[in-house]
N, C-alpha and C positions, 0 to 999 in steps of 0.2 A: 157517143152513137154506135150501136153494136151492126155490126156485119154478120148475116146468116150465111154459112157454110154449108152446100149442097154435094153432095157425091155425084158421082156421075152417072147416076140411075134417078137422080131428083130427089134424094131422101135426105130429108133436113139431118145434118149431124150436130150442130152448136152454133154458136154465135160465139164471135172475136171483137176485141176492141180495134176501132179505126187504122190503129197503129200496127197491128198482129195481122190484121187486112192487106195492107200495104207491105208488110213483110213478105207474105206471102206471095204477092202480085211478082213482088222483085224477084223472087226466089223461083219462080214462074213454077208455082204447085198448081197455082190455080188461075182462072180466067175471070173477070166480070162477065157477071152474066144479067146482071141490073144495076143501076146509078140513079143516084138522087139528081135530076136535071139541074133545081137550081142551084147545089151546092157543089165546090169545084173544090179539088184538094191539089193545089199545083195548077195546071192547066187540064186537069183530067176530072170530070165529072166524081163526085165521092161514090164509092160502088158501095150498095146496098144490100147485095145479093153477090158470095163467091160459088163459083163451081172448079169442084178440084179435077185437075188432069188426068189423074189414076183412079180407079177404082179402091176405095176402102174400105175391106170387112170388117161390119158391125154388128152382128148378129149377139154380141157380148152387150150391146148398146140396149137392146130392145129385149133382153131376156128375166127382166125383172124390172120392178117399180124404181122410178129415178128416185136418188135419196131427197129426205126434206130439206129445204133450205126456205129461209123466209122470203128471199126472191121467187123460188116458186110458187110459195103461195100466193104473191101479190099476184103475178103471172097468171097463176091459175084462175085466180077470182077476178081479172081484169082490171085491177085497182080500184075494187069498187067496195065500199063495206058491205061485208055480211048481216051488217044489223040494220042500216039507214038507204044503203043505198050510193050513198056519198063519194066522194073520192077518199080512196085507203093509203095512207103511207104507212101502215104498221099492221102487225099481225096479232091477232087476239088468241089467247086459249081457251077454248072452250070448257075445258076444265081444266082451272088454272094450274099452274107448275104447282104452288104452295100446297094443294090439295090433292098431288098426286099427280094430276095432267101432263103429258109429254107433248115430247116436238114430233108431231106425228100429221099426216096431211089430211085424216079424220078428225084432229083435235084442234084444227087450228084453221085461223078464217082471214082473210085480212081485214081489216076495221081500221076508220078516220080515228083521230085522237080522242074525238068527242065521245065516241060510244065506248071506244077502248076504256076511257077514263071512269065513264057513268057507269060500266057493268062492271069495273075493279076485281076483286076477289070472289066475283061470284059465278054461278053457273045461268046460261042465258034465261032459264024458266027464274029463277031467284030475283035475279034483275030485271025481271018482266020485261025482256027484250028477244023477239022469237027471230031463228035466221032465218034469211032471205032464200036460203037455196042450201040442204045438205052439201055439208065439206066431203072430196073423193080424192083419192090419190090417182092424179094425173098418167097421162102415158106420157114416153118421153115428145112425141111432137108434137104434143098440145104446148109443151114448155118450149119448144122452140121456135114458135111464131115469135117474127119483131114484135115488141112493144110499141109497137104505134098509136093505141088505143090510148094508154098510158102518157105518152109523148103527147098527143092531142088535147085530152083533160087536163096534161099541167098547164100549158100555153091560155 
């Protein structure tokens, strides 16, 4: 489970593992802002959001588009297949890599295994599989939102 880290001004910085979050609490560089009421870690509620004790300058984080990752594409698309709307667990290249496509925000969408296999080495128009929405390059704060939707859909 990922824990969201906030700067002192409420800006979302990134997410860390629960183990890393506990280490931050032990080192006293962060405090618990929100915790999951039903889950406990030892005798304390499991943290969902930590706030840093000291401000961290972050202008470098927001001066450019975040780097492309498969995890980022799934998060941007809320784990929803760009072709059929079902739960997505993989990423599909709109223009396949074998045909010159690249790992970019605008050339990839989240996809379920069925649609990914059905589309195969074709473009969406060749496969008769129109995209439900146009892919875009997200801003960093869109990728910082906890992935609760994906967790709920997986259950």
